[in-house]
C-alpha positions as CSV (number, residue, x, y, z in Angstrom):
1,X,-3.4,115.6,-50.2
2,X,-6.0,115.8,-48.0
3,X,-9.4,116.7,-49.5
4,X,-11.4,118.2,-46.7
5,X,-14.0,120.2,-48.8
6,X,-17.5,120.2,-47.7
7,X,-16.4,119.3,-44.1
8,X,-17.1,121.9,-41.2
9,X,-14.6,122.5,-38.4
10,X,-13.1,120.7,-36.6
11,X,-13.3,117.8,-39.0
12,X,-10.7,119.0,-41.3
13,X,-8.2,120.0,-38.4
14,X,-8.8,116.4,-37.0
15,X,-8.0,114.9,-40.6
16,X,-4.7,116.9,-40.7
17,X,-3.9,115.9,-37.0
18,X,-4.2,112.3,-37.7
19,X,-2.0,112.5,-40.8
20,X,0.7,114.2,-39.1
21,X,0.5,111.8,-36.0
22,X,0.5,108.7,-38.4
23,X,3.1,109.7,-41.0
24,X,5.1,112.8,-39.6
25,X,5.2,114.3,-43.2
26,X,7.8,116.9,-44.0
27,X,5.1,118.3,-46.4
28,X,1.4,118.1,-46.6
29,X,-1.3,119.6,-48.8
30,X,-4.9,120.2,-47.7
31,X,-7.8,121.3,-49.6
32,X,-10.8,123.1,-47.8
33,X,-13.6,125.4,-48.8
34,X,-13.9,127.5,-45.8
35,X,-11.8,130.4,-44.5
36,X,-12.6,129.2,-40.9
37,X,-10.9,126.0,-41.8
38,X,-7.8,127.9,-43.1
39,X,-7.6,129.9,-40.0
40,X,-7.8,126.7,-37.6
41,X,-5.4,124.4,-39.7
42,X,-3.0,127.4,-39.5
43,X,-3.2,127.3,-35.7
44,X,-2.6,123.7,-35.5
45,X,0.2,123.8,-38.1
46,X,2.0,126.5,-36.1
47,X,1.7,124.5,-32.8
48,X,2.9,121.3,-34.7
49,X,6.0,123.1,-35.9
50,X,4.8,123.4,-39.6
51,X,5.1,126.7,-41.5
52,X,1.9,127.0,-43.7
53,X,1.2,129.0,-46.9
54,X,-2.2,128.9,-48.8
55,X,-3.7,129.7,-52.2
56,X,-7.3,130.6,-53.0
57,X,-9.1,129.8,-56.1
58,X,-12.8,130.1,-56.5
59,X,-13.7,129.9,-53.0
60,X,-11.6,126.8,-52.4
61,X,-8.1,127.0,-50.5
62,X,-5.1,124.7,-51.0
63,X,-3.0,124.9,-47.8
64,X,0.7,123.6,-47.8
65,X,2.3,122.8,-44.6
66,X,6.0,122.3,-44.4
67,X,8.5,121.2,-41.7
């Protein structure tokens, strides 16, 4: 899981990009605390061929990217 809480965009997107490039995961979870990050990572995921779902709890979001 990538913990990108407290980071402002584009840092969380860059963290996800690096992990995808490095390890080509079939599934990846990312934790963020901003809806802007959810939207930006969602765009990246779609462009990289991932399906993304997310859950919100107490102002934090857990994103799941799956191939």
